[in-house]
N, C-alpha and C positions, 0 to 999 in steps of 0.2 A: 504494500500500500504506500503510495507517495505521501509524504508529509506536506503539510500546507506550505512550509517554508521552501519546498523544492519546486513549487509551482509559480509561474510568473505570467502576468497578463500582457498580451500584445493585441492591439486593435487589429492589425493586419492579419494576424493568425486567427483571431476570432472571426473576422469577416470570412476568411478562407474556410473555416470549419463549418459555418452556416452554408456557404455556397456548395461545399463538398457534400453536405448532408442532403440538401435540396436536389443536387444532381443525382445522388443515389436514389432518391425517391422517384425522380422522373424516369429512371431506368426500370423501376419496378411497377409503378402504377400512376404516378402523378403526371398530368399534362405539362409538357415543357412550357407552354404559354402561361401556366399558372405561377411561374417563378418570374418575378420582375427585378431587374437589376438597377442599381442607382446610377445617376450620371457620374462622370469621372470625379467631380468635386463633391459628390454626395447629394442627397435629396435636399433641394433648396427650401422646401416647405417646412422641414424639420428644424426649428430654431429654439433657442432657450426661452424666447419671449412667448411663443405659442405653448410650450410645455412648462411654463413657469410654475403652474399649480402642482406639477409632479414632484417638485422640490428635489431635483436630481443634479448631480455633479456635471461639470462641463464634459467630462469624458463619456458619461452615459449618453449625453445628447450627441456627441460626435460619433459614438459607435452607432447609434440609431440612424444617423445621417448616412452612414456608409454600408449598412446591411442590405442584402437582397431580401425581398419579402415574398410571401405567398399572397397572390392577388386576392383581394376581397371583391365579392360580387356586388351587384347593385343593391342587394339586400343586406350587405355587410357580412355575409357568411363566406367561409373559405374552406378549402379541403383540409382534412385531417393530416397531421404530420406524425401522429401516433394515436393510439386509441384515446378518445376523450381529450384530444389536444389539438387546438387550432392556434397557430401563431398570430400574435397581434401584428397587424399591418400598420406600423407607426406612421408611414407616409400618408396612408389613407386617413388615419386618425387626425393628423395635423391638417389635412385638407378640410375635414369636417369642422374642426375647431376654427380654422381661419375663415371659413365661409360664414360661420355664425348662424347657420340655418337651423341648428338644433339647440334645444335648451340643455346643453351639456357643457362640461368643462374638463380641463386636464385632471382635476381631482377625481372626476368620475372614472377616467381611464386608469388612474392610479389604482383605484379600487378594483376595476375590472381585471387588471393585469396582476395584482398582488393579492386580491381576495382577502381572506380573513387575517392575513399576515401584514396588511398595509401599515399598521401602527408600529410594526417592529422591523420594517425594511429600511436600511440606511440609504443615504443619498447616492452611494456608489453602486447600489444594487437596483436592477430593473427587472420587472416581470416580462416574460416573453410570450405568454399565452393569454388568450381571452378566456378568463376563468368563469366559473359559474357552478351550479349544482352538478356534482359528479364530473367535473372538468378538471384536468390536471393543471398544476401551477409549476412553472419552471422559473427559477430566480437566478439571474446572472450577476456575479459580483465582479466589477471592473477593477477592484483593488487586488483581489486574490487571483483572478483568472479562473474562476470556478462557476459551476452551475449546480444549483441544489434542486432537488425534486422531493418536496415534503411528503407527498402522498404516494411515493414510489411503492409499487407492489412488492410484497415480501419475497416473492420468488425471484425478483430481480435484485432486490436489496441484499438478501441473504446468500444468493449464489451469483454474484456479479461476474459477467464475462470479462470486464475490464476493472481493475482495482479502483475502489473508491478512496476518497481522501482519508488519511489517518490523522485525526485531530480531535480535540475536545473543545467545542465552541463555548462551553461554560467557563473556560479559562480567559476568554477575551471579549465576549459579548457584553454589551451594556445592560441588557435585561434578559430575563429567562425566556421570554416569548421569542426573542430573536434566536437564542440558543436552541430552542425547541425545533424550529424549522431547519436550522443548520445541522442539527444532530441526526436528522432522518437519513438522508442519502445525498451525497455530493461527489462530484468528479471534477477534474480539470476539464476545461471547456471541450477540447477535442476528444477527450475520453468519454464525456457524456454522450456526444453524438455517435461515437463508435459503439457505445452501449445500446443506443436505440437501433443502430444498424444491425447489430447482432440479433436483436429481437425479431427484426424482419427476416434476416437470413435464416433463422431457426424456425420461422413461421409461428412464433409466439404472438407476433403482430401480423394480422392477416387483412390485407385490403379486400373489400368486397365490391369496390367500384373505384373510379378515378378520384373519388372524394372522401370515401368512408373507410375507416380502418377499425377492426375489432380486435380484441385480445383473446388469446387462448388461455385465459385465466378466469377464475371465478365460475359461477354457476350458470349453466345453460338455461335459456328460456324453455318453457314447456314445449316439447315437440321438436327442439332443435339440438338434441343430444348428438346427432350424427353430422351436423352441419360443418363444424370446424374441421373434423377429420376429412370430410369430403373436399373442402376448399384447399386444405393442405396438399391433398393428393393431386388436385388439379394443378397447383403451382409446381409441384415436383415433376409432374408429367410434361410440363412445358419448359423444363430445364432449370428452374430455380433451385438453388441460389447461384448457379454458374452463369454469370452475366454474359459470357461468350456463347452460351447455348440458350439462354432464356428468350422466349418468344412472347414479348409483352402484349402486343395487340391481340394475338391469338388467345393468350391466356385469359386476358380480361373478358373477352367475348365468351369464352368457355365458362368463366365464373358466373357471368350474368345468365347464361343459358341454364346452368345448373340451379341457380337461385330461382329463376322464373318457374322452373319445373318442380322443384322440391320445397323451396322456401320463398314463395312469391312476395310476401310482405317485406323481404329483405332486398329485393331487386331494385335497380335504379331506373326510375321512370324516364329520366332524361335521355337514356340510350335506346328508347323504344319509339316506334312510330305510333300513330293514333290507334291503329287496329291492334297492335301488340299491347298498348297500354290498356285498352278496353278489355282485352283477354286477361291481362294481368289483374285488373280489378276483380274480375270474376273468380280468378284463382285465389286471390286473397280472401274474398268473401267465403269461398268454399273451405279454405284452410282454417279460417277462424271458426266456422261452424263445426268443423271436425275437432278442432282443438278445444273449443269451449261450447259444447253441445247445449249447455243450459241457456246460453244467450240465444242460440238458434231457436230453441223451444219457446223462449219468451217472445221472440219476434213473431213466431208463427201464431201464438196465442193472441197477440195484439192485433 
């Protein structure tokens, strides 16, 4: 395990780690067009003035100015980069704040990116994800060169594929609440992204479309006990995790075909034409009636 003193922060190396991770995702499932790159001098819309309410150090702002982002849609939504994890698109956030069309503020986005930890997150730390109920929180520390994952699943935390940081945050944190989130799971920045990549390589993280990723952890939904093994087999049949052999487009089509046939309420409507979508609606209704017969009986009685 690397000790905290052995890790150093570098903006260039951090930007490269994000870019490398997003490139990896595009090779597996993400659309290349969903990754947007900053201008050479950084995103001009991201400024200390616009993000003043975040109460962040200058280096945090400079890092956000130079990061690539996962594109936000017109509804503000974006593809998953891990199960229950959507990266905050800070250039999109700053455009919203600069336009002043919404009754929102930088303080709101501080809460959205840091969640329940916001009162214990120092100015050198920034949240990377758009948090919420059952949504992951990733916290990047620009002084340490680390990323912390407070809600990290025990199977990752207790059996990490890349060594986590070896330190005791209670020795240096100003308050116990900050020490609590630092004490859960933390890695050097590049090691954090390698950890996530390993989860995809081993199909513990499973994309079910170009935008949605599920985890091979936890309890299955009723009737979905065989879904994850089915999806894992499809990926392996198409060459995963060997990127020289993996057939991305063919694999994703096979995933959708299998979901439509066996788990229709998990299929992605956006990849279907009108006739296919109508057929999928019928399949979903039939699947729900089979899975929850009491509801079907109640609807018939009504």
